[in-house]
Structure formats: C-alpha cells, structure tokens
DSSP file (Angstrom, degrees, kcal/mol; ACC not computed):
  #  RESIDUE AA STRUCTURE BP1 BP2  ACC     N-H-->O    O-->H-N    N-H-->O    O-->H-N    TCO  KAPPA ALPHA  PHI   PSI    X-CA   Y-CA   Z-CA
    1    1 A M              0   0    0      0, 0.0    65,-0.2     0, 0.0     2,-0.1   0.000 360.0 360.0 360.0 134.5   12.2   10.0   -6.6
    2    2 A N     >  -     0   0    0      1,-0.1     4,-2.4    63,-0.1     3,-0.4  -0.386 360.0 -96.4 -89.8 166.4   14.4    7.3   -4.8
    3    3 A L  H  > S+     0   0    0      1,-0.2     4,-2.7     2,-0.2     5,-0.3   0.895 119.8  50.7 -51.3 -54.2   13.3    4.6   -2.3
    4    4 A P  H  > S+     0   0    0      0, 0.0     4,-1.9     0, 0.0    -1,-0.2   0.881 111.8  47.4 -62.0 -36.1   14.3    6.5    0.9
    5    5 A D  H  > S+     0   0    0     -3,-0.4     4,-2.5     2,-0.2     5,-0.2   0.896 111.7  52.6 -64.2 -41.3   12.4    9.7   -0.2
    6    6 A K  H  X S+     0   0    0     -4,-2.4     4,-3.4     2,-0.2     5,-0.3   0.965 109.8  46.5 -55.6 -53.4    9.4    7.5   -1.1
    7    7 A I  H  X S+     0   0    0     -4,-2.7     4,-2.7     1,-0.2     5,-0.2   0.940 114.4  47.5 -58.6 -46.7    9.2    5.8    2.2
    8    8 A K  H  X S+     0   0    0     -4,-1.9     4,-2.1    -5,-0.3    -1,-0.2   0.882 114.3  46.6 -59.2 -39.4    9.6    9.2    4.0
    9    9 A E  H  X S+     0   0    0     -4,-2.5     4,-2.8     2,-0.2     5,-0.2   0.929 114.6  47.0 -74.1 -46.8    6.9   10.8    1.8
   10   10 A L  H  X S+     0   0    0     -4,-3.4     4,-1.6    -5,-0.2    -2,-0.2   0.926 111.5  52.4 -61.8 -42.9    4.4    7.8    2.3
   11   11 A R  H  <>S+     0   0    0     -4,-2.7     5,-2.2    -5,-0.3     3,-0.3   0.945 114.4  40.9 -63.1 -49.3    5.1    7.7    6.0
   12   12 A K  H ><5S+     0   0    0     -4,-2.1     3,-2.2     1,-0.2    -2,-0.2   0.911 111.3  55.6 -63.4 -43.2    4.2   11.5    6.4
   13   13 A K  H 3<5S+     0   0    0     -4,-2.8    -1,-0.2     1,-0.3    -2,-0.2   0.799 111.1  46.9 -60.7 -28.2    1.3   11.4    3.9
   14   14 A N  T 3<5S-     0   0    0     -4,-1.6    -1,-0.3    -3,-0.3    -2,-0.2   0.305 113.9-119.2 -94.6   4.0   -0.1    8.6    6.2
   15   15 A G  T < 5 +     0   0    0     -3,-2.2     2,-0.4     1,-0.2    -3,-0.2   0.848  64.2 144.8  61.6  32.5    0.5   10.5    9.4
   16   16 A I      < -     0   0    0     -5,-2.2    -1,-0.2    -6,-0.2    -2,-0.1  -0.906  41.9-140.6-104.1 129.4    2.8    7.9   10.7
   17   17 A S     >  -     0   0    0     -2,-0.4     4,-2.9    -3,-0.1     5,-0.2  -0.367  30.3-106.4 -78.0 167.3    5.9    8.8   12.9
   18   18 A Q  H  > S+     0   0    0      1,-0.2     4,-2.8     2,-0.2     5,-0.2   0.931 123.9  53.0 -57.7 -42.5    9.1    7.0   12.4
   19   19 A Q  H  > S+     0   0    0      2,-0.2     4,-2.6     1,-0.2    -1,-0.2   0.914 108.7  49.4 -60.1 -42.1    8.5    5.3   15.7
   20   20 A G  H  > S+     0   0    0      2,-0.2     4,-2.4     1,-0.2     5,-0.2   0.943 111.5  49.1 -63.1 -42.8    5.0    4.1   14.5
   21   21 A L  H  X S+     0   0    0     -4,-2.9     4,-2.0     1,-0.2    -1,-0.2   0.878 109.6  51.6 -63.0 -40.1    6.4    2.8   11.3
   22   22 A A  H  X>S+     0   0    0     -4,-2.8     5,-2.0    -5,-0.2     4,-1.0   0.923 110.5  49.9 -58.2 -44.8    9.1    1.0   13.2
   23   23 A D  H  <5S+     0   0    0     -4,-2.6     3,-0.4     1,-0.2    -2,-0.2   0.909 109.9  49.0 -59.9 -43.1    6.5   -0.6   15.4
   24   24 A K  H  <5S+     0   0    0     -4,-2.4    -1,-0.2     1,-0.2    -2,-0.2   0.821 117.2  42.1 -67.4 -32.1    4.4   -1.7   12.5
   25   25 A L  H  <5S-     0   0    0     -4,-2.0    -1,-0.2    -5,-0.2    -2,-0.2   0.562 108.2-123.6 -91.4  -5.1    7.4   -3.2   10.8
   26   26 A G  T  <5S+     0   0    0     -4,-1.0     2,-0.3    -3,-0.4    -3,-0.2   0.802  70.9 116.7  70.3  25.1    8.8   -4.7   13.9
   27   27 A I  S   <S-     0   0    0     -5,-2.0    -1,-0.2    -6,-0.2    -2,-0.1  -0.771  70.0 -84.4-119.7 168.5   12.1   -3.0   13.6
   28   28 A H    >>  -     0   0    0     -2,-0.3     4,-1.4     1,-0.1     3,-0.8  -0.438  32.4-120.9 -74.0 147.8   14.1   -0.4   15.6
   29   29 A L  H 3> S+     0   0    0      1,-0.3     4,-2.4     2,-0.2     3,-0.4   0.903 114.8  54.7 -48.5 -48.5   13.5    3.4   15.3
   30   30 A S  H 3> S+     0   0    0      1,-0.2     4,-2.8     2,-0.2    -1,-0.3   0.857 103.2  56.6 -61.7 -31.2   17.1    3.9   14.3
   31   31 A H  H <> S+     0   0    0     -3,-0.8     4,-1.8     2,-0.2    -1,-0.2   0.897 108.5  47.1 -63.2 -39.3   16.7    1.3   11.5
   32   32 A V  H  X S+     0   0    0     -4,-1.4     4,-2.9    -3,-0.4    -2,-0.2   0.946 112.8  50.2 -65.6 -46.7   13.8    3.4   10.0
   33   33 A S  H  X S+     0   0    0     -4,-2.4     4,-1.8     1,-0.2     6,-0.2   0.901 110.2  48.0 -51.4 -50.7   15.8    6.4   10.3
   34   34 A R  H  <>S+     0   0    0     -4,-2.8     5,-2.5     1,-0.2     6,-1.5   0.841 112.6  50.4 -67.6 -30.5   18.9    4.9    8.5
   35   35 A I  H ><5S+     0   0    0     -4,-1.8     3,-1.1     4,-0.2    -2,-0.2   0.941 110.0  49.1 -73.8 -45.1   16.7    3.6    5.7
   36   36 A E  H 3<5S+     0   0    0     -4,-2.9    -2,-0.2     1,-0.3    -1,-0.2   0.746 111.0  49.9 -62.3 -22.1   15.0    7.0    5.2
   37   37 A N  T 3<5S-     0   0    0     -4,-1.8    -1,-0.3    -5,-0.2    -2,-0.2   0.397 116.5-113.0 -93.4   2.3   18.4    8.7    5.1
   38   38 A G  T < 5S+     0   0    0     -3,-1.1    -3,-0.2     2,-0.2    -2,-0.1   0.593  87.0 113.9  87.1  10.2   19.7    6.2    2.6
   39   39 A H  S   <S+     0   0    0     -5,-2.5     2,-0.4    -6,-0.2    -4,-0.2   0.767  77.5  35.1 -86.7 -24.1   22.3    4.6    4.9
   40   40 A N  S    S-     0   0    0     -6,-1.5    -2,-0.2    -9,-0.1    -1,-0.1  -0.968  75.6-132.4-131.9 144.0   20.7    1.2    5.0
   41   41 A E        -     0   0    0     -2,-0.4     2,-0.1    -3,-0.1    -6,-0.1  -0.769  33.4-114.5 -89.2 133.3   18.7   -0.8    2.4
   42   42 A P        -     0   0    0      0, 0.0    -1,-0.0     0, 0.0   -10,-0.0  -0.440  31.7-117.7 -65.4 138.2   15.5   -2.3    3.6
   43   43 A S     >  -     0   0    0     -2,-0.1     4,-2.4     1,-0.1     5,-0.2  -0.212  27.8-102.5 -69.0 171.9   15.3   -6.1    3.7
   44   44 A L  H  > S+     0   0    0      1,-0.2     4,-2.5     2,-0.2     5,-0.1   0.850 124.6  51.9 -56.9 -40.3   12.9   -8.0    1.7
   45   45 A E  H  > S+     0   0    0      1,-0.2     4,-2.1     2,-0.2    -1,-0.2   0.880 109.8  47.8 -74.7 -37.8   10.8   -8.5    4.7
   46   46 A V  H  > S+     0   0    0      2,-0.2     4,-2.5     1,-0.2    -2,-0.2   0.881 110.0  54.2 -68.0 -40.5   10.7   -4.8    5.5
   47   47 A L  H  X S+     0   0    0     -4,-2.4     4,-2.7     2,-0.2    -2,-0.2   0.932 107.4  50.1 -59.0 -45.2    9.9   -4.0    1.8
   48   48 A R  H  X S+     0   0    0     -4,-2.5     4,-2.0     2,-0.2    -2,-0.2   0.911 110.3  50.8 -56.7 -46.9    6.9   -6.4    2.1
   49   49 A G  H  X S+     0   0    0     -4,-2.1     4,-2.8     2,-0.2    -2,-0.2   0.919 109.5  49.6 -54.6 -48.6    5.8   -4.6    5.3
   50   50 A L  H  X S+     0   0    0     -4,-2.5     4,-2.9     1,-0.2     5,-0.3   0.905 107.9  54.3 -57.2 -46.3    6.0   -1.2    3.5
   51   51 A M  H  X>S+     0   0    0     -4,-2.7     5,-1.4     1,-0.2     4,-1.0   0.906 114.2  42.2 -52.0 -47.9    4.0   -2.6    0.6
   52   52 A N  H  <5S+     0   0    0     -4,-2.0    -2,-0.2     2,-0.2    -1,-0.2   0.899 113.7  49.2 -66.9 -47.0    1.3   -3.7    3.1
   53   53 A I  H  <5S+     0   0    0     -4,-2.8    -2,-0.2     1,-0.2    -1,-0.2   0.922 124.1  29.1 -63.3 -46.3    1.3   -0.7    5.3
   54   54 A F  H  <5S-     0   0    0     -4,-2.9    -1,-0.2    -5,-0.2    -2,-0.2   0.445 101.2-126.5-100.2   1.7    1.1    1.9    2.4
   55   55 A A  T  <5 +     0   0    0     -4,-1.0     2,-0.3    -5,-0.3    -3,-0.2   0.966  63.5 135.0  51.9  54.7   -0.8   -0.4    0.0
   56   56 A V      < -     0   0    0     -5,-1.4     2,-0.2    -6,-0.2    -1,-0.2  -0.842  53.8-113.2-124.4 169.2    1.8    0.2   -2.8
   57   57 A S     >  -     0   0    0     -2,-0.3     4,-2.0     1,-0.1     5,-0.1  -0.579  25.8-112.9 -97.8 165.0    3.4   -2.3   -5.2
   58   58 A A  H  > S+     0   0    0      1,-0.2     4,-3.4     2,-0.2     5,-0.3   0.865 117.5  60.8 -61.6 -39.0    7.1   -3.3   -5.2
   59   59 A D  H  > S+     0   0    0      1,-0.2     4,-2.3     2,-0.2     7,-0.2   0.951 104.9  48.1 -58.1 -43.7    7.4   -1.6   -8.6
   60   60 A F  H  4 S+     0   0    0      1,-0.2    -1,-0.2     2,-0.2    -2,-0.2   0.920 115.5  43.6 -60.0 -42.4    6.3    1.7   -7.1
   61   61 A L  H  < S+     0   0    0     -4,-2.0    -1,-0.2     1,-0.2    -2,-0.2   0.884 123.6  33.5 -65.8 -40.9    8.7    1.5   -4.3
   62   62 A L  H  < S+     0   0    0     -4,-3.4     2,-0.7    -5,-0.1    -1,-0.2   0.538  98.9  84.6-101.6  -8.7   11.7    0.3   -6.3
   63   63 A N    ><  -     0   0    0     -4,-2.3     3,-1.2    -5,-0.3    -1,-0.0  -0.847  60.0-160.3 -97.5 116.2   11.2    2.1   -9.6
   64   64 A D  T 3  S+     0   0    0     -2,-0.7    -1,-0.1     1,-0.3    -4,-0.1   0.600  88.4  61.1 -71.3  -8.6   12.7    5.6   -9.4
   65   65 A D  T 3  S+     0   0    0      1,-0.2     2,-1.2     2,-0.1    -1,-0.3   0.645  84.3  80.5 -88.6 -15.3   10.5    6.7  -12.4
   66   66 A L    <   +     0   0    0     -3,-1.2    -1,-0.2    -7,-0.2    -3,-0.1  -0.711  50.4 144.7 -93.2  82.7    7.2    6.0  -10.7
   67   67 A D        +     0   0    0     -2,-1.2     2,-0.9     1,-0.2    -1,-0.2   0.774  53.7  66.8 -90.3 -29.9    6.9    9.2   -8.5
   68   68 A S        +     0   0    0     -3,-0.3     2,-0.3     1,-0.0    -1,-0.2  -0.804  50.6 139.6-104.2 105.0    3.1    9.8   -8.6
   69   69 A Y        +     0   0    0     -2,-0.9     2,-0.4    -3,-0.1    -1,-0.0  -0.747  24.0 140.8-138.5  88.4    1.2    7.1   -6.8
   70   70 A E        -     0   0    0     -2,-0.3     2,-0.6     2,-0.0    -2,-0.0  -0.992  29.4-169.7-137.9 128.2   -1.6    8.7   -5.0
   71   71 A V        -     0   0    0     -2,-0.4     2,-0.5     2,-0.0    -2,-0.0  -0.962  14.0-150.3-120.3 123.1   -5.0    7.5   -4.5
   72   72 A E        -     0   0    0     -2,-0.6     2,-0.6     2,-0.0    -2,-0.0  -0.800   7.7-165.8 -94.7 128.9   -7.5   10.0   -3.0
   73   73 A I        -     0   0    0     -2,-0.5     6,-0.1     1,-0.1    -2,-0.0  -0.954   8.7-178.4-109.9 111.9  -10.2    8.5   -1.0
   74   74 A K        +     0   0    0     -2,-0.6     2,-1.1     1,-0.1    -1,-0.1   0.807  66.2  81.2 -84.0 -28.3  -13.0   11.0   -0.3
   75   75 A D     >  -     0   0    0      1,-0.2     4,-2.4     2,-0.1     3,-0.5  -0.668  67.6-163.5 -81.2 100.6  -15.2    8.6    1.7
   76   76 A K  H  > S+     0   0    0     -2,-1.1     4,-2.8     1,-0.2    -1,-0.2   0.836  86.4  53.1 -58.5 -35.7  -13.5    8.8    5.1
   77   77 A S  H  > S+     0   0    0      2,-0.2     4,-2.2     1,-0.2    -1,-0.2   0.895 110.9  48.6 -67.3 -37.0  -15.1    5.6    6.5
   78   78 A L  H  > S+     0   0    0     -3,-0.5     4,-2.0     2,-0.2    -2,-0.2   0.916 110.3  51.1 -68.9 -40.0  -13.8    3.7    3.4
   79   79 A A  H  X S+     0   0    0     -4,-2.4     4,-1.7     2,-0.2    -2,-0.2   0.941 110.6  49.2 -51.4 -53.4  -10.3    5.2    3.9
   80   80 A E  H  X S+     0   0    0     -4,-2.8     4,-2.0     1,-0.2    -1,-0.2   0.897 109.4  51.9 -58.8 -43.0  -10.3    4.1    7.5
   81   81 A R  H  X S+     0   0    0     -4,-2.2     4,-1.1     1,-0.2    -1,-0.2   0.870 107.9  51.5 -57.8 -39.2  -11.4    0.6    6.5
   82   82 A I  H  < S+     0   0    0     -4,-2.0     4,-0.3     1,-0.2    -1,-0.2   0.838 108.2  50.3 -73.4 -28.1   -8.7    0.3    4.1
   83   83 A R  H >< S+     0   0    0     -4,-1.7     3,-1.1     1,-0.2     4,-0.2   0.850 106.5  57.6 -70.3 -32.5   -6.0    1.4    6.7
   84   84 A L  H >< S+     0   0    0     -4,-2.0     3,-2.2     1,-0.2     4,-0.4   0.736  85.0  81.6 -73.0 -17.5   -7.5   -1.3    9.1
   85   85 A L  G >< S+     0   0    0     -4,-1.1     3,-1.9     1,-0.3    -1,-0.2   0.820  78.7  69.7 -54.0 -31.7   -6.8   -4.0    6.5
   86   86 A D  G <  S+     0   0    0     -3,-1.1    -1,-0.3    -4,-0.3    -2,-0.2   0.801  90.5  59.7 -62.2 -26.5   -3.3   -4.1    7.6
   87   87 A S  G <  S+     0   0    0     -3,-2.2    -1,-0.3    -4,-0.2    -2,-0.2   0.644  84.6 100.2 -77.3 -13.1   -4.4   -5.6   11.0
   88   88 A L  S <  S-     0   0    0     -3,-1.9     2,-0.1    -4,-0.4    -3,-0.0  -0.402  80.6-112.8 -73.1 151.2   -5.9   -8.6    9.2
   89   89 A D     >  -     0   0    0      1,-0.1     4,-2.6    -2,-0.1     5,-0.3  -0.370  35.4 -99.9 -75.7 163.4   -3.9  -11.8    9.2
   90   90 A E  H  > S+     0   0    0      1,-0.2     4,-2.5     2,-0.2     5,-0.2   0.851 119.7  53.8 -50.2 -45.4   -2.5  -13.0    5.9
   91   91 A K  H  > S+     0   0    0      1,-0.2     4,-2.2     2,-0.2    -1,-0.2   0.927 112.4  43.8 -56.8 -51.6   -5.2  -15.6    5.3
   92   92 A N  H  > S+     0   0    0      2,-0.2     4,-2.7     1,-0.2    -2,-0.2   0.861 112.1  53.3 -63.6 -34.4   -8.1  -13.1    5.7
   93   93 A R  H  X S+     0   0    0     -4,-2.6     4,-3.2     2,-0.2     5,-0.2   0.955 109.5  47.4 -62.2 -49.0   -6.4  -10.5    3.7
   94   94 A E  H  X S+     0   0    0     -4,-2.5     4,-1.8    -5,-0.3    -2,-0.2   0.881 113.0  50.0 -61.0 -42.7   -5.9  -12.8    0.9
   95   95 A A  H  X S+     0   0    0     -4,-2.2     4,-2.2     2,-0.2    -1,-0.2   0.939 111.0  49.2 -61.0 -51.6   -9.6  -13.9    1.2
   96   96 A L  H  X S+     0   0    0     -4,-2.7     4,-2.9     1,-0.2     5,-0.2   0.932 109.1  50.3 -46.4 -56.4  -10.7  -10.4    1.2
   97   97 A L  H  X S+     0   0    0     -4,-3.2     4,-2.4     1,-0.2    -1,-0.2   0.864 109.0  54.2 -62.4 -33.0   -8.7   -9.4   -1.9
   98   98 A Q  H  X S+     0   0    0     -4,-1.8     4,-2.4    -5,-0.2    -1,-0.2   0.911 107.5  50.1 -66.8 -41.0  -10.2  -12.4   -3.7
   99   99 A V  H  X S+     0   0    0     -4,-2.2     4,-2.5     2,-0.2    -2,-0.2   0.924 112.2  47.6 -58.4 -43.9  -13.7  -11.3   -2.9
  100  100 A I  H  X S+     0   0    0     -4,-2.9     4,-2.7     2,-0.2    -2,-0.2   0.902 110.8  50.6 -63.7 -41.4  -12.9   -7.8   -4.2
  101  101 A D  H  X S+     0   0    0     -4,-2.4     4,-2.7    -5,-0.2    -1,-0.2   0.915 110.7  49.5 -59.7 -42.9  -11.3   -9.2   -7.3
  102  102 A N  H  X S+     0   0    0     -4,-2.4     4,-2.3     2,-0.2     5,-0.2   0.916 111.1  49.5 -59.9 -46.4  -14.4  -11.3   -7.9
  103  103 A M  H  X S+     0   0    0     -4,-2.5     4,-2.1     1,-0.2    -2,-0.2   0.917 111.2  49.9 -64.6 -41.0  -16.7   -8.3   -7.4
  104  104 A L  H  X S+     0   0    0     -4,-2.7     4,-2.7     2,-0.2    -2,-0.2   0.910 109.7  51.4 -65.6 -40.6  -14.6   -6.2   -9.8
  105  105 A T  H  X S+     0   0    0     -4,-2.7     4,-2.4     1,-0.2    -1,-0.2   0.901 109.9  48.8 -57.3 -44.2  -14.7   -8.9  -12.4
  106  106 A N  H  X S+     0   0    0     -4,-2.3     4,-2.3     2,-0.2    -1,-0.2   0.874 109.0  52.6 -65.7 -37.7  -18.4   -9.2  -12.2
  107  107 A Q  H  X S+     0   0    0     -4,-2.1     4,-2.2    -5,-0.2    -2,-0.2   0.964 110.8  48.3 -66.6 -45.7  -18.9   -5.5  -12.5
  108  108 A K  H  X S+     0   0    0     -4,-2.7     4,-2.4     1,-0.2    -2,-0.2   0.911 111.0  50.3 -56.0 -41.9  -16.7   -5.5  -15.7
  109  109 A M  H  X S+     0   0    0     -4,-2.4     4,-2.5     2,-0.2    -1,-0.2   0.910 109.6  50.1 -62.0 -42.0  -18.6   -8.3  -17.1
  110  110 A K  H  X S+     0   0    0     -4,-2.3     4,-2.5     2,-0.2    -1,-0.2   0.882 112.0  48.6 -59.3 -44.8  -21.9   -6.5  -16.5
  111  111 A Q  H  X S+     0   0    0     -4,-2.2     4,-2.1     2,-0.2    -2,-0.2   0.885 112.5  49.2 -66.5 -42.5  -20.5   -3.4  -18.2
  112  112 A L  H  X S+     0   0    0     -4,-2.4     4,-1.9     2,-0.2    -2,-0.2   0.912 112.4  46.5 -62.3 -45.8  -19.4   -5.4  -21.1
  113  113 A L  H  X S+     0   0    0     -4,-2.5     4,-1.4     2,-0.2    -2,-0.2   0.887 112.8  49.4 -68.4 -39.0  -22.7   -7.2  -21.5
  114  114 A S  H  X S+     0   0    0     -4,-2.5     4,-0.6     1,-0.2    -1,-0.2   0.868 114.1  45.3 -67.4 -36.1  -24.7   -4.0  -21.2
  115  115 A N  H  < S+     0   0    0     -4,-2.1     3,-0.2    -5,-0.2    -1,-0.2   0.823 113.9  48.9 -74.9 -28.0  -22.5   -2.2  -23.8
  116  116 A G  H >< S+     0   0    0     -4,-1.9     3,-0.7     1,-0.2    -2,-0.2   0.710 105.0  59.1 -79.9 -23.4  -22.6   -5.2  -26.2
  117  117 A S  H 3< S+     0   0    0     -4,-1.4    -1,-0.2     1,-0.2    -2,-0.2   0.649  98.3  60.8 -80.9 -16.1  -26.5   -5.6  -25.9
  118  118 A G  T 3<        0   0    0     -4,-0.6    -1,-0.2    -3,-0.2    -2,-0.1   0.444 360.0 360.0 -92.3  -2.2  -27.0   -2.0  -27.2
  119  119 A K    <         0   0    0     -3,-0.7    -1,-0.2    -4,-0.1    -2,-0.1   0.407 360.0 360.0 -92.5 360.0  -25.3   -2.6  -30.6
C-alpha cells in the first residue's frame, strides 16, 4: 500500500475527517486532500505529525511492503489515553515514553530472572 492510501486508511480508522487531520497538522484541508490523492508529497514536518497522530513509525508510512500495522486496544479507557498523548508537549511526551520504556525493561528483567531461577 502506498503512502497516500496509508494516510487515508489511518485517518478513517481513527475516525478523523480530512478537516480534522488538517487542523491537527496545521495545514489546509486542500493540502490533506492533495496528499491523500497522491498529488502532493507530505513535508518532513507533516510526516512527523502523521507519525505522532497515528502512533506509527516512519518505516510503516514510507515502506510500501508494510501494509498491516494495526494494534487493537480492547481497554477503551487505555485507547482514549493513548489518543490524548498527542496533546502533550514534546518534553512531556518524551518523559512519558522514557517511563514506559523503563517499566517495560523492568518487566522483561523480572521475566528473565524468574525464568532463569527455575533451572
């Protein structure tokens, strides 16, 4: 799937209108339309915005071979909190990501230690 199709699909899956996406990105509605129709290439700034809004990597957006990137979050309150992360300023977002990374690392270490102690 190409970049314009991915952007359109992500926008629709997240229930965001073209105008809503334009507002989040700080660009004009017609620019979003031209990007989704393949008439314009998004700038680096717009790509960064798309990555943040949809919580996807640059690899996913730019690699035509990566078509399936869907994470289903069954806990609706968790899903809503994840969506709200976009409203954090960059400093707070980075701090939160660091906390999450630390927690995941600690969890992995606990699992490794508990698996290793039973041998």
